[in-house]
N, C-alpha and C positions, 0 to 999 in steps of 0.2 A: 828537386825541380825536374830533373830528367825523368824520374819515375812517374811523376804526375803527367808530364807531357806524353810519355809513352803510353798512357792509358787512353789517350784521345786519338783515334785513328785519323782525324783530319789534320793533325799537326805534323809538320816535317815529313810529309809523304815523299818529297823529292829526295831528302837526305837519306831516308830509309832505303829507298830504291838504290841509291848509289852504294850504300854499305852492303846491301844484298848482292849487287853485282861484283863488288870487290871480293866478298867471301866466296862467291861462286867460282871466281877465277883462281882461287888459291886453295881449293880443296877438291878431292876426288869424289865424284858422284857416280851413282849406279842407276842405270835405266831399267825400270820395271814396266813390263807390259802385262796385259791381261784382259779378261772378258768377264762381265758381270751379267748374270741371268737371274730369273726368278725360279721358284721351285718347279715350275713347269718347263724350264729350259728356255723360256722366252727372253731375248735380250732386253735389258733395261736401258733406256735412253736418258741422259742427263744426270746420271748418278754422280754425286760429289765424292771425289777421292782427294784426301788431304794428308800430307805428311805430318804425323803427330809431333808437336813441339816446334813446328815451322809454319811459315806462311805459304809454302809451295802447295799448289793444288791444281786439279784438272777435273773434267767431267767426261763421262762416256759419250761415244758418238752414236750414230743411228743403229749400229750393230752391237752396241754394248761394249765396244773396245775402248781401252784407255792406255796411256803411257805416261810415266812420271819419273822424274829423277829423285832418288833418295840419297842421303849422305853416305850410308854404309849398310852392311848386312844386319846391323842391330836396329835398324830403323823400323818404325811401325807406320802403317797407313790406316786412316779412319775412313770408312765407307758409309755414307748416309744417303737416304732417299725417302721422300715423303711416302708414308703408309707402309714402310718397311723398317725392320729392326736394324739399328746401327751395328756395325762390326768394326773391331780393331784387329788388324792382321799383322802378325810378325813376318818380316821379310825373310829372315834367316839367310840361307844361301841361294834363294830362288831368284830367277830373273823373269819368270812367267808366273803370274798369280791369277788364277781363275776363281771367281767368287760367286756363291749362290746366296741370294738374300731371301730371308723369310718375311712373309707378310706380318705386319704389326697389327694384330687383331684388336688392339686397344680400343679402336673406334667402335667395333661391334661388341666388345666386351664391356663397354661403358655401362655403368650402373645408373639407372634412372629411378628417381624417387616416385613411387606410385602410392595409391591409397593404402595406408597402414603397412608399408613395406617398401622393398626395392625389387627391381627386376633388371635383367640385362636388356640393353636396348635392342639387341638382335632378336629377342623373344617377345617383344611387345606386340600386341594385337590391337591396341587402342591408339587413338589420336592424342598422344601426350608429347608435349614439347618441353625440353629442359635446356636451360641456359646456365652457364657458369657465371657466378657473380663477378669474377675477374674479367670476363669478356665484356661485361656490360658497364660495370661501375668503376673499373680501374682508371685512374687518372682523370676522372670527370669532375668538373667544378660544381655541377648541380648538386644541391644538398638534399633533394627530395628523391628517394629511390623510385617512387612511382613514376615520376616524370622522366627519369632516366631510362625507364623501360620502353618508352614510346618508340614504336616501330621495330622493336627487337624480336618479337615473337609473332609469327603469322597467326591471325585469328584473335590475337589479344589487342583490343582497341583501348588506347590511352588517349584521352582528350583533355585539354586544359583551356582556360580562357584568359590566363595571365601568366607572367613570369615573376610576379610579386611574391617573394619568399613568405611561405605560410598562408598565402591566399591564391594559390595557383588554380583553384577550381578544378582539380584533377578528378576525372571519372574513369572507371575501368569497366570494360565489358568483354565477355568472351563470346565470339560469334554472334554479336548483335543482340536484339531483344528477344524475349520469349513471352511477353505479355504487354497489353496496352497499359497496365498499371505502372510501368516504368520501374518495376522491381526486378531489374536484370543485372544486378551487381553480383560478381562471383563470390563464393565462399573463400576467404583467405585464412590459411592456417600457418602459423609461425611456430616451427618446431612441434607440430602436431596439435597446437592449441588454436581454437578459433580466434581470429583477430578482426581488424577492420582496416579500412583504407587509411584512417588517421594513424593507426598503430604502425602500419608499414611506412607511412611518411615520417614517423618519428625515429625510425631505425637508422643506425649508422651503416651505410652501404658496405663498408669494409668488413662487417661482421657476417655478410651473407655469402654462404658457400655456393648455393645454387637455388634456382627457382624452377619448379615444375608446374606446367599448366595442363590440367585435365580438361579436355575439350568436348569429349563425347560422353556416351552413357557409362563409361568407366567411372565417372564421377558419382554414379549411383551408390557406390560404397560409402559415401559420406552423407547419403540420405537427404533429410528434410531441406537443407539449405543449399544443396548442390545442383539444383536444376539449371542454374546459369553458369555452371562450370566451377572448377576449384583451382586455386593458386596455392601451391605448397612452397613455403619459404623455409629453407634449411640453413641454419647458421653454422659457422665453422667450428670444428672441434680439433683437438690435438692430434697430430700425426706422428707416426713412429719416428723416433730419433731424439737427439738431445734438445734441450730447451732452446728456442729461438725467440729473440725479442725483435719486434718490428715497430718502427715508428714511421708514420705517414703525416706529412704536413703539406698543406696547399694554401696559397694566397691568391685571391681572385679580385678582379676589377670588373664591376658591372657598368656597362655603358648603354646608352639608348640605342635601340634598334629602330624598327619602323615606328614612327610617332604618328598618332592620330593627326590627320591633316587639318589643323586648326588655323583659322584666319588670324592675321595680325590685326591690330586695331585699325590701321588704314584700310586694309582689305574689307574689314567688317563695315566700316563707314561707307565705303563704295557700294557694298551690297545693300546696306541699310537704306541709303539714299535712293537707290534704284527701286527697291521694294516700296518705300514710302511714296515715292513719286508716282509709281504705277497705281497704288491704292488711292492716292489723292485724286489722280486723274479719273479713275473709275467712278469714284463717288461724286466728283464735281468736275466734269469735263471742261469747265471754264477756267479752272486753275492752270495757268501756264507760266505765270511770273515766278522765278526761282524763290524770291523773298516770300511770296505767298505760300509756296510749297513748304518752305522752312517753318513758316508760322503755323501751317497745318500739321506739322510733325509734333504731335502732342506726346512728348517723352521727356523724362526728367533731365537729360543733358541739355536739351535745347529750349527749355522754358525761358520766358522773358523775365529776367531778374532786374527789376527796377532798382536803380542806384548802385549797380554793380560796375566795378572797374576791371578792365583787362590790362594787366601790366601797367596799372596806374592811370589808364585812359578811361574817363567816364563813358558809359554807354547806357542807353535805355533798352537796347535789344541785343541779346547775347547770341542768339541762335546762329545766324549766318556767318558772322565773323569767327565765332568759336569753331563752328563746323569746318570752315576752310583752314583755319590754323591747325586744327587737329589732323586733318588730312595731310597737311604738309609736315607733320611731325614736330611742330614747334612746342617748346615748353612754355607754359603760361602761368601767371599768377592772377587769380580772380579774387576780388575783395568786395564784401558787402558789409558795411559797418565794421565790426571787429572780427568778422569771420573771413578767413583766408583759405582759398583752395589752391593747391599746387597741382597743375596738370602736367603729366609726363606721358604723352601719347605713344612713345616708342616702347613703353613697357610691354613685354610679351610674357604672359603668365607661364607659358610652358618653360621658358628659360629660368624663371624664378623657382619653379617647382622641381624640375628634374635636372639631374646632372650625372655624376658618377658616384659609385659607392665601392667600398672595400669589404671583402668577406674573407673568412679564414676557416679552415678545418684542421683538426689535429686528432690523431688516434694512435694509441700505443697498445701492443698486445704481447703476451708471452704464451708460448704454446710448446708442447712436447708430449711424448708418450713412450712408455716401455711396455713390456709384456703384461704388466699388472695395472698400470695407472696412466691415464691420458687426461690432458687438461688444456684448456685455452681460456685465458682471461684477457679482457680488453677494457679500455677506457676511451671515451671519445668526447670531443667538444667541437661545436661548430657555431659560427656567428655569421649569419647570412643576412645581408641588408639590401634593400631596394635602392633605386636611384632617386627616391624622393629626398630633396635637399633640406626642406624647411622643418621636418619633424622626424622623429625616430620611427622607422618603418621596416620591420624585418622579423627574423626569428632567431632564437638561440636554442641549441639542442645539447643535451648532456646524456651520456650513456655509460652504463657499466654492465658487463656480461661475464658470466662464468659458466663454462660447460665442462663437465667432468665425466670420465668413463673409468669404472673400477671393476677389474676382473677379480672378484672376491675369492672365488674358488675356480676349479676347472670347469664347474658347471654353472656357477652363478655370476652374472654380469649386471652391474648397476650403472645406469646412465642418469645424469641429472643436468638440469640447466636452470640458471637463475639470471634474470635480467631486470634492469631498472633503466627507464628512459624518461627524460624530462624535456618537454618542448614548450618554449615560451614565445608567443607571437604578440607583437605590439604594433599598434597602428594609431594614427590620430582618431579621436572620437568623432571628429567632423570628417566625413568621408570625402575622399578625393574624387568627386564625381563631376557631372556636367555643370553643376553650380559654380565650380571654380573656373569656368570658362566664360563667365559673364564678361563683357567688355570692361576693362579697368584702365581708365585714362589718367589716373592720378599717381602720385608717388605712393610707394608701398609703405615707406617709413618717413616720419617727419625728421626734422633736423636733429632731434634728440634721440632718434632711434626707436621711437614708439610706433606702434601700429597706427597708421594714419587713417583718419576718417574725414570724409568731405562734409562741408556745411549743408550740402543738399541731401545728406542722409544716406549716402551709398556706403555700404559696409565693406571694409577691406577683407578680401577672402583669405589672405595670408595670415591675418591675425587669428582666425579661428583654427587654422592648422597648427600654428606655433604655440598658442596659449589656451586653446579651447578644451584641453584634456586629452585623454588617450583611452584606448581599449586594450585590455590585456587578456589574452586567452592562453591558459596553461593546461598542458596535458601531462599527467604523471602516470606512467604505466609500470606495473610490477608483474612479472611472470615467474612462476616457480613450477618446475615439473620434474617428475622422477619416473623411471621405468626400470623394472627388474625382470630379467630374462633368466629362466632356469632350464638348462639343457638336460633332457631326459633320454638322451641317446643310449645310455647304458641299459635302459629298459626297452626302448624301441628306437632303432636308428632313425635319426632325422626328426625326432619329436622334441618340442620345446613348449614351455608355457611362459607367459609374460603378463605382468600387471602394470598399469600406469595410472598416475594421478597428477593433476595439474590445477593450479589456482592462479587466477589473474584478477587484478583490480585495475581499473582505469578511472582516474579522476580528471574531470574537466572543470577548470575554474575560469569563470568569465567575469571581468570587472570593467564597467563602463563609467568613466569619470568625465563629466562635462562641466567645465569651469565657466564662470562668468568672465567675459573678456571685456576689458575697458579699452575704448578707443580714444585717440587724442587728435586735436586739430594740428594745424601746421606749426603753430607757435608753442605747442606742448601743453595746452589746456585740455582737461578731460571734456569729452563731448557727452551729450545725453544718449548717444547711440551705444548700446551695449549688446553683446551676444550673451544670451543666457535666458533665464536664470540657470544656475548650476544644478547638477543632480548627480547622484551616485547609485549605481545598480551593481549588485553582486549576485552571481548564480554559481551554484555548485551542483554538478552532476556526477554520479558515481555508478559504475558498472562493476559487478562482481560475478565472476564466472568460475564454476567448478566442473571439471571434466574427469571422469573415471572410466577405465577400460580394462578388460581382461581378455586374453587371447590364447588360443592353442594353435601352434604352427607345426606342420609336418612337411618335410621335404626329403625326397629319396629318388635315387636313380636305379632302375632295374635293367639288368642285361645290357648296360651301357647305352641304351637307346630310349628307354622309357623314363622320362623325367616327370615326376609328379610332385606337386606341392598343394597343400590345402591349409586353410585358415578358418577357424571359428572364433567368434568374439562377441562381446557385449560391451556397449558404451552407454554412459548416462551423462547428460549435460544439463546444468541449470544456470540461468543467469538472472540476476536481480538488478533493477535500475531504480535510482532515487534522485530526485531533483528538488532543491530548495532555492528560493530566490527572494531578494528584498530590494526595495528601491526607495530612496528619499528624493523627492522632487523639491526644487526651489530651496535647497539647503544652502546655508552660508558657510563659507570657508575663507581663510585668509588668501588674498590674491597671490598667485604664484606658488602656493603651498602644494607639496606632493602628498600630503597626509590624506589617506583614503581609508577612513574608518566610519562605518555607518553610525556609530555612537557619537561621533563628532558633529555630524550633520543634524543636530537635534532640532533645528528650527524649521526643518522641511515640512511641507504640506503635501497632501495627496499621496501619502506614503502607501507603499504596496508591499504585500507579502504573499507568496504563492509557492506551490510545490506539487509534487506528484510522485508516484512510484508504480512499478509493475514488475512482473517476472514471467518467465516462461521456462519450460523444460522439455527435454527429449529423452527417450529411452530407445535404444536400437539393438537389434540382434543382427550379426553380420556373418557371412560366409563367403569364402572364395576358393575356387578350385582351378588349378592350372595343370595342363597336360602338354608335354612337348615330346614328340617322337623324332629322335635323331636330328634335332634342330631343323626339321623340314616342315612338320605339321604341328601347328600350335592351336591350342584351345584354351579359353578362359570362361568360367562362369562365376558370377558374383551376385549375391542377393543380400537384401537388407530389409528388415521389418522395423518400421518406425512408428513410434507413438508420440503425438504432439499434444501439449497442453492447450494449444490454441483452439482446438476443435471440440465439438460436443462429444460426450463419452462414446456414443454409438458410431462416431466417425473418426475416432482418434487414431486408430491403427491402420497401416497401409503397407503393402509389400511392393518392393521395387527390385529390379534385377537388371543384369546386363549379360549378353552372350556375345562372344567374339571369337573369331578364328583367323588363322594366318597360314599362308603357304610360302615357304622360303624356296622359290623356284631355283635360285642359284645354287642350292645345295643338292639338287638332283644330279644323278649320274649323267644324264643326257646334256647337261649344261657345262660339263668339264672342259670341252674343247672350245668354248666361247670365251676367249681370254680377255676380251675387252670388257666383259661384264663380271663384276666381282660380287655384287649383291643385288638380288631382286626378290622382293617380298610383297605379296598382295594380302590385304587384311580387310575384314569386315566386322562391324560392331553394331549390335542392336540392343536397345534396352529402354527401360522406363525409369525416370527420376520423378521426384515429387517436390512440391513447394507449397508452403503456407505463408509465403512472404507478402501476399497481397492483402492480408487481413491483420487487424490489430490483435494484441495479446488477449483481450477480454471480449472479443466479439461473440464468443459463445454465450454471453449473457445479454439479456435485454437491458436497455438503459432507461432509467426513470429519473425525471427531474422534479425539483421542488419549486414552489412559488406560491403566489396568492391568487385566488380567483373568487368571484362573486357567485354564490349559489345558496340555495335554501329557500324556504317558504317566504321569508322576508330576507332577500339577498343581502348578505354581508360578506366582507372580505375574509376568506378563510385560507389557512395553510393547506396547500393542495399538492398532490402527486399526480404526474401524468407520464404516459409512455412516450418517449422521444426517439428511441431506437429499437428496432425489432431484431430478433435473431432467428436462426433456422437450424434445426438439427439434421437437415438434409444436406447442408453444405459440407463438402469433403475436400480432399486434397486436389490441388492442380496436378495433373499428370502429364508429363512431357515425354512423348515417344521420340526416340532419337535413332537415326540411321547414319552410319558413317562408313564409307568405302575409301580405302587408302592404298597407296603404293609407295614403297621405299626402294631406293635404288642406289647403286654405286658403280661407277665406271672408271676405266683407266687406272686400275690399281687403287681404287677408292679415292683417287684425287678429286673426282667429281662425285659428290653425294647429294641426295635430295629426297624429297617426299612430295606427294600430292594427295589431297583429301577432298572428298565431296561429301556434304552432309545435308540432312533434312531434320529439323526439329519441329514437332507439332504439339502444342499445348491443347489438350482435348477437354480440359475442364477449367478454363480460365475464369478467374474471379472478375465479375463485372457488376456495375450498378445497374439495376433494372428500373425502368420508369413505370411508376404506378400512379393512379389518380390521386390528386391532392387530398381527397376525402379520407385517404388512409390515415392521415393524422400523425404519422411518425415516419422516420426514415427507414427505408426497407434495407434488409441485409444484402451484402454482395452474395451472388450465387454463382454456381459453376456453369453458367450459360454461354460462355464464350469459347471460341476456338481461334488459335493463333498459330502461324507457321513461319519458320525462318529457314532459309536455305542459303547455301554458299559453298565456296571452295577455297583451298589454300595451297600455295606452292612455295617450297623452300629449296634453294640450291646453294651449294658450297663447293668451292674449288680451293685446294691447298696443294702447293707445289714448291719446288726449290730449283733454282738455276745457279749452279756453283754454290757460293756462300750466301746467296740472296734467297730468303724465304719470302713467299708472297701468298696472299689469300684473297679470295673474293666471296662474298656472301650476299644473297638476295632473297627477299621474301615478298610475296604478293598474295593478298587475300581479299575476298569479297563476301559480304553477307547482306541479304535483303529479307525483309519481313512482309507478311501479309496478314491482315485481319480476315479470318475465314468465316466466323459466325458471331453475331451479337444478338442473341434471342431476346425478344421483348425490349429492344433498345432502338432509339431513333437512329436513322442512317442518313441524316441531313448534314451536308457540309457547312462549316462556318468559316468566315474569312479569317485568314491567318494561319497559325501553325500549332496552336496549343489545344484546341478544342475538337480536333477531328479524330474520331474513332469510327472509321467507316469500313464496311465490308469490302474486300477487294483492294484495300489500300494499306500502306505501311503505317506504323504507329505515329511517325512524325510527318504525316502528310501535310503538304502546303496547299492551301486553296486561296486563289486570288482572282481578281477581275482582269480580264484581258483588255488591253488598250490598243488604240489604232491611231497613234499620232496625236497632233495638237491642233486645236482650232486656229485657223489662220485669219478668219474674218468674222464680223458680227453676224453676217448672214448665215454662216455655218452654225453659229451658236443658236440663233433663233430657230433654225430648222430642226436642230437637235431637241430643243425644248418642245417644239410642236409635235414631234414624233414620239418622244419617249417620256415626257413629263406630264403633259396635260391629258386629261381623259377626253373621250370622244366629243363632248359638247363644250369642252374648254371651261367647264365650271369649277374644276379643281384638279389637284394632282392625282395621278394614278396611285392606287394603294401599294404600299410596301416599296415604293421606289426610293432610291438612295440619292437621287440627283439634288444638289443644293437648290433651295428655293430661288425663284427669279428675283430680279433686282428690287422690286417693290417690297419684298419680304426681308431685305437686309443686304449686307455687303458681300455675302458669300456666293453671289451669283456667278455663273460661268461667263467667260469673256474670251476674246481672242488671246491665245497663249495658254488656255486651260487644256486639260487632257480629255480625249475622247475615250469613254468606256464602251466596250462592245456589248450589244445585246446578243449574247452568245446563243441563247435558246430560241431567239426569234419571236418572242411573245409580245414585242412592242413596248417593253418596259425594262428598266434597269433595276434588278432586284438581286437578292441572294441566290436566286435560281440561275444567275449567270456566272457564278463562280466556277472555276475549272481547276483541275489537279495540275500543279506546277512542278511537282517533284518531292523528293524525300530529303528531309534535313539530316538523316543519319549519314555519316561518312561511309563511302564505298571505295573499293579498290585501294585499300591501304597498303603501302609498300615501304620497304627499307632496303638499302643497298650499302654494303660495307666493303672497303678495300684496304689492304694493309700490306706492308713489306717490312723486312728486318734484315739488316746487314751489319755484322760486326758490332752488335750492341746498339746500333741506331735503328729505331723503328718509327714508322709513320702509319697512321690509321685515320681514314676518313669514313664518316657514316652519314648517309643521306636518308631522309624519311619524308613521307608525304601522303597525300590523299589524291587519288586519281579521279574521283567522281563525288561531287556533293553540291547541293544547292542550298542557299540560305535565303531567308526573307528578312531583309534589313528592317530594323525598327529602332526607334529612339530619336533623341534630339538631333543627332548629326547624320541621320540616314538620308535626309532630303532637305532642301532649303526651307528654312523658317518653320520647322516642325514645332518650335516653341520660340517665343520672343526673347530678345536680349542675349541669348547664348551666342558666343562666337561661333561662326558657321564653319562648315566643311569647305576648305578652299578649293576642293575639286570642282565645285560648282561655279567658281569665280570666272566671269566672262563667258559663261556657256548658257546663260538663261535666255529664254525666248524673248525676242523683241521684233519690232517691225523690220529691223535691219539684220536680224539673226534668226531666221525662220527654220533653218536646217539644223535642228537640235532636238534632243530628247528631254531637255530640262524645260519645264514650263516657265511662264512669265513670273518674274520675281514679285512676291507679295508677302506681307507679314500677317495676312489673314489666315489663321490656323485652320479654320474649317475649309477654306478654299484649298489650302495645301494638303489637307487630309484627302480631299477628293482627288487631287492630282497624284498622290503618292501612296497613301496608306492602303496596304493590302492590294496593291496593283502589281502587275507583272514586271514593271520597270524596276522594282526593288528586289526582285528575285535574281540573285547573283550566283555565278559559277564560282565555287569556293575551292576548286582543286589547287594544290600547291606542291612544291618540293622545297625542302629545307636542308641546308648543311647543318645537321644536328650536332655533330661533333667533329673536331679535327685534333689529333694528338700527335705530337712529335716528342720522342723521348730518347734518352741515351742511358744505357746500363754499363757501368764501368766494368772492365775485365776483372775476373776474380784474382788474377795474379797481382793486380795492383792493390788488393785489399787484404790479402791473407795475413801479411805481417801485422796489420792493424787489428786483427781479430774481427774483421767485418766480412759478412757473407755476401752482402749485396748493397750497392748504392745506385740509385736511379734518379735522374732528374728529368723533368718533362715540362712541356708547355702544351696547354690545351685550350680550345675555344669551343663554346657551346652556342648554338643558335646564331651562327656567324653570317648566314646568307639565306635568302629565300626568293622564290619566284612564284607568283600566283596570278590567277585570272581576276582577282578582286578589282573592281573598277574605282572604288571610292577612297582608295589610299589607306585602308585599314590592313593590319596584319590578318592573314586568313584565319588564325586560330582565335580571334576575337569572337568568331561565330556571328550570330545575328545582331548582337547588342551594340548599337552605335551610341549608347550612353557611356560606354567604357572608354575613358580617356587616359588611362595609365599606360604609358608606352611599353611595348614588349622590349625586353633587354637582350643584350649580348654579354656573354661571360668569358673573360680572359683569365686563365689560371696558370700559375707557376707552382710546381710541386716537387717534393723530395720524398723518396722512399728509402729507408735504411733498415737493413736486417743484420742483427748481430748473432 
């Protein structure tokens, strides 16, 4: 027990202090004094000086001086300081000990993974960021590595639309867009083999050693698919030393974070009554009696049910009494004949649907290496669940990996990696969407526990989720790769050759099972209301990829100052894709059966079978040359010649290259006396990368369709062929010209380090659709007639230091990227309302165009004047052409009235048309940032990470974006009590109405739905404790660590309507964002 307690520094601190005092009084100590300086003779402030094997310690003062008591002349002191090498000093017979600390160049000697190789960080001339897997994924409860990267790398944008496991909607971009086609996802390589975002999502984060992000033209070395940047994922391998077994386990609890602001039934009834009253009054101003208003409400809840009783009391009119009872939250029983309805108005569907969920992750690995053989093998399992209570919703992941290195001879080294990953995602086949927020005033289950159905025909939404079937999506990924390197230094010093080969297969299995759901009345009898009929759909997609490569490498240093390296290589890559699918509709199966076999559903009708396949290939020739003079002047040239199967033969090959240089100013002689500056390097990179991602694999061929047509002297129906899609042998590669200027720096003995980059990327041959006259008779091919530009900057700062025995660090990153469409030859340049159809010269890809508004009509006189000015033509004989104003009263109920919104005639032509649209902003996130702070003391560590977006606008759309955008859906309670009325005129929410056309005029594509979406989020908080080694040695354990972490714990945003800012523009999404609380254990033997 005493040993265990002694491993925890928080326990018995007072008792330890008393024992220490007693020992100090009963032994002879020796006072040691000294001074600590760096290699330049400058005093070091705050250096930690500790007696080895004791808790006695001190730090140096402003002049680098220290004094400390040691037990005797055999004592040792340990001296440590951030960015300097630790030293252990023997006291011997000395009383004065002066110490010189050497800089720890480890930070500058850090090796960074680059294209087809590695380089020292100090010699980089390109914009490449590398993060260690341990710094990002360690102790995080998040099961998706992509989501965990959010905010960690400047210039790397990770967005998501949900926290739902397996359905996060994650997207990745590097430095924004490069095309209007939306093909701006980076190339992802996992251990040198091309992968996808789904493959990265499937990985166990504990297997990731580091991730490098190539952001400028240095990505040109990867050719055809690198125009949007490259993400290099390197997995862990065995390290020198005896075998170590590691086990990691974590257990998480998912709870609701920000929930969509859905009204309760009572709130909905209040909003419903207000809207219906306003519409009734507008249509018939004589309606003032409340009962008449109720009778005018033509809706299924409030219809007159002759012969119906409420709680046993006969009534001929249900509407008003039922309405009032429901508003008061009373439970009621309605009966008509043998039919019984049970009303429970306090039911809140959000409470039925969402609660808490448990998840877990486990991984075990064994790793080691000696001079001949190195290995690392791992197994992993995770079970991640969402907070949906009524049906299974989440993902399971299984993984196995084996990486090996074998030094076969003094010249031959063989590296191999094999991995298997399985990812299963399961969801209800009935989606959890806005439909599940229809008002539900009844019991969810009857007295027997069956899914309850009302006699008025309203379907229970929970029944569809619990019994309506499920969707299963499965990914199985296998990768195998091998590389052999042969050292030819005995023939030419620094020369080596290597060859590599890799094979990957990805299978995606999708199964959609929809069951027929039987509903029951209150007494347990089956009703005629069913959800169905059932169906079963299965799809299988398969990707196979083969990559081969051969390289010659040369590296040599001449006269100690001329460092030269060169590489020549060739790669070939081929990928094939195949899809088959089948579906049986209206098939019969036993109720409640989990049997999912297409052969069982034999009675189905309207059966379907479909499929398809395609393939593509690339061949590339690669070269790279690096020159480094005395670690001061750096130069790199790389080039690649690519051939793509996607293009016509005469356009298939293209050359790409990159030139970069750097000057390490801090290594110049004239900088030696500037002690505050440790590292200063300026660098510049220019190059061209290419892309064919904007076109399909077979667009080099014209497309012909078959069918029947009438022709001939005596026209008859004949089998015919006709051209539906044209091609062009003039279409060639998109070419992206990239400029990057950067600055790397280190101050105060490299405790403060950072970098700054400014970049410009221009796509000079962007693929675009060109508009031709319809008489052409076929779809025209995309051509290289567009020009697109992206610009931006990135800043990264890191501070690492130590005060006594407390180590602490701060890190911050801030980046911005914005895009502009420069040219769209032969293409319309007319804005459209909204956010999806705008590709306009001078504007970004995600440009928002809306109508400007100017308040709300307060009187009928204002409405009449507006119609007279903007709706009617000069002689009042009809409406002006192309105007969008709702027709006046005699044409229907969508007429404007007091409480409606005023749309501004922005161009002043006297009419409200599409010409009045204006640019309201860019949907792309801007000013993306991350901030990290951590400290460590005696095995206790705390780390907090904040992430966010400093500039973004979104255009809200969907059911809950504004009041009554669709009928019957529970409303956004943000609008409650804020709607315009004669007693509430100072508001920006229009009069409540259930007329959807009227509400579209008031809100759809109007500036009032453009929202500031900037936010900051506490992305993660980790508190951990690592037990001291002396507590574990006897048990044969190297390390034990316990920790508690939280993800997505807090957020602040400017969003007005109660949504989480990462929902984006979609107000149909009602699945709450979650918070994740995790407890974990790491053990190493």
